[in-house]
C-alpha positions in Angstrom: 0.0 0.2 -0.3 1.0 3.6 -1.3 -0.5 5.4 1.6 -3.1 4.8 4.3 -5.7 7.1 6.2 -7.2 5.1 8.8 -10.4 7.1 10.7 -8.2 10.5 10.3 -9.7 13.0 12.6 -8.3 16.8 12.2 -9.7 19.5 14.8 -9.2 23.1 15.3 -9.5 25.1 19.2 -11.4 27.9 18.9 -12.5 30.2 21.4 -15.8 28.1 22.1 -14.6 25.2 21.9 -13.5 22.6 18.8 -14.0 22.7 15.3 -13.8 18.8 14.3 -12.8 19.4 10.5 -12.4 16.0 9.5 -13.6 13.0 11.2 -13.6 9.5 11.3 -12.1 9.8 7.2 -10.0 6.5 5.5 -8.7 5.6 2.5 -6.4 3.7 0.5 -4.3 4.7 -2.2 -1.8 1.9 -3.8 0.5 2.8 -6.1 -0.4 4.0 -9.9 -3.8 4.6 -8.3 -5.3 8.0 -8.7 -7.5 9.4 -5.5 -9.8 11.8 -5.6 -12.0 13.8 -2.5 -14.8 14.8 -3.7 -17.8 17.2 -1.7 -19.1 20.4 -0.7 -17.6 23.3 0.2 -16.1 23.4 4.0 -16.3 19.2 3.8 -12.8 19.3 4.8 -11.2 18.2 1.4 -8.1 20.6 1.9 -7.9 19.7 6.0 -7.8 16.5 4.9 -4.9 16.4 2.0 -2.7 19.3 4.6 -2.9 17.0 7.4 -1.8 13.7 5.0 0.9 16.3 3.6 2.0 17.5 7.3 0.9 21.4 6.3 -1.8 21.7 8.5 -1.2 25.9 9.8 -1.4 25.6 13.6 -3.4 25.5 15.6 -5.3 22.8 13.7 -3.9 19.5 14.9 -4.1 15.4 13.8 -6.4 14.3 17.1 -6.6 10.8 16.0 -6.3 8.3 13.4 -2.9 6.8 11.3 -1.6 7.6 8.5 1.2 5.6 6.7 3.9 6.3 3.4 5.3 3.8 2.0 4.9 1.8 5.8 6.5 5.5 7.5 4.0 6.6 10.4 3.1 10.1 9.1 2.3 11.0 12.3 4.8 10.9 13.6 7.7 12.5 11.3 8.8 16.0 12.3 8.8 18.3 10.2 12.4 17.6 8.8 11.4 14.1 7.9 8.3 15.8 6.7 10.3 17.7 4.0 13.1 14.9 3.5 9.9 13.4 1.3 7.2 15.9 0.6 8.7 17.3 -3.3 10.1 13.7 -4.0 8.0 10.9 -2.9 4.7 12.8 -1.7 2.8 16.1 -3.4 0.0 18.0 -3.8 -1.7 19.8 -6.3 -3.6 23.1 -4.6 -6.5 24.4 -5.1 -5.0 28.0 -6.2 -2.5 27.6 -8.3 -1.8 31.0 -7.7 -0.3 31.2 -5.0 2.3 28.2 -5.4 5.3 31.1 -7.0 6.0 34.7 -5.1 6.0 37.1 -7.8 8.4 39.2 -5.6 11.2 36.3 -6.9 12.0 35.5 -10.0 10.3 32.1 -11.5 14.3 31.0 -12.6 14.9 31.2 -8.8 12.4 29.1 -7.3 12.0 26.7 -9.3 15.8 25.9 -8.9 15.6 26.3 -5.1 12.8 23.9 -5.2 15.3 21.1 -6.9 18.2 22.0 -5.1 15.4 21.6 -1.5 14.4 18.3 -2.9 18.3 16.6 -4.7 22.0 17.0 -4.8 22.8 18.7 -8.1 25.1 22.1 -7.7 22.8 25.4 -8.9 23.8 25.1 -13.0 23.2 21.8 -12.9 19.2 22.2 -10.9 19.2 25.9 -13.9 19.2 24.1 -16.5 17.0 21.2 -15.0 14.8 23.9 -14.8 14.8 25.6 -18.2 14.3 22.2 -19.2 10.5 21.9 -17.0 9.9 25.7 -19.1 10.4 23.6 -22.0 8.4 20.7 -21.0 5.2 22.9 -20.5 5.7 25.7 -23.6 7.0 28.6 -21.9 8.3 30.7 -25.4 12.0 31.4 -24.4 12.8 29.9 -21.1 16.9 31.0 -21.4 15.3 34.6 -20.9 11.9 33.5 -18.9 14.2 31.7 -16.3 
């Protein structure tokens, strides 16, 4: 099993008590499978995904259940261990793609930084790979755009 989520519960403490954003969610995903999480606005789709990815903002927290990725217990991973998984082994496509890149910084710098964070490559090699990625998605003159 690639990803196994069992009885996941995620909560947010608020002034008047606790908001249970996700309660008793379970699913399994095998390698090569695609999982679609569908529901109404506010039903917990994003919170479920953020919980699995270890990206849940404080004061939100996983209050119960288990999550395993390739046999690794995600509930008890440190931020450093999660960072090592994200990007290479597991990733998330966010609902709002416009917030994925910071418009203040050059796109090339951000792509190069992401490559170097997850792979042991030189700045030059990361830059070449970033140019190639831009080319593959149809960005004209990627050498200039980077």
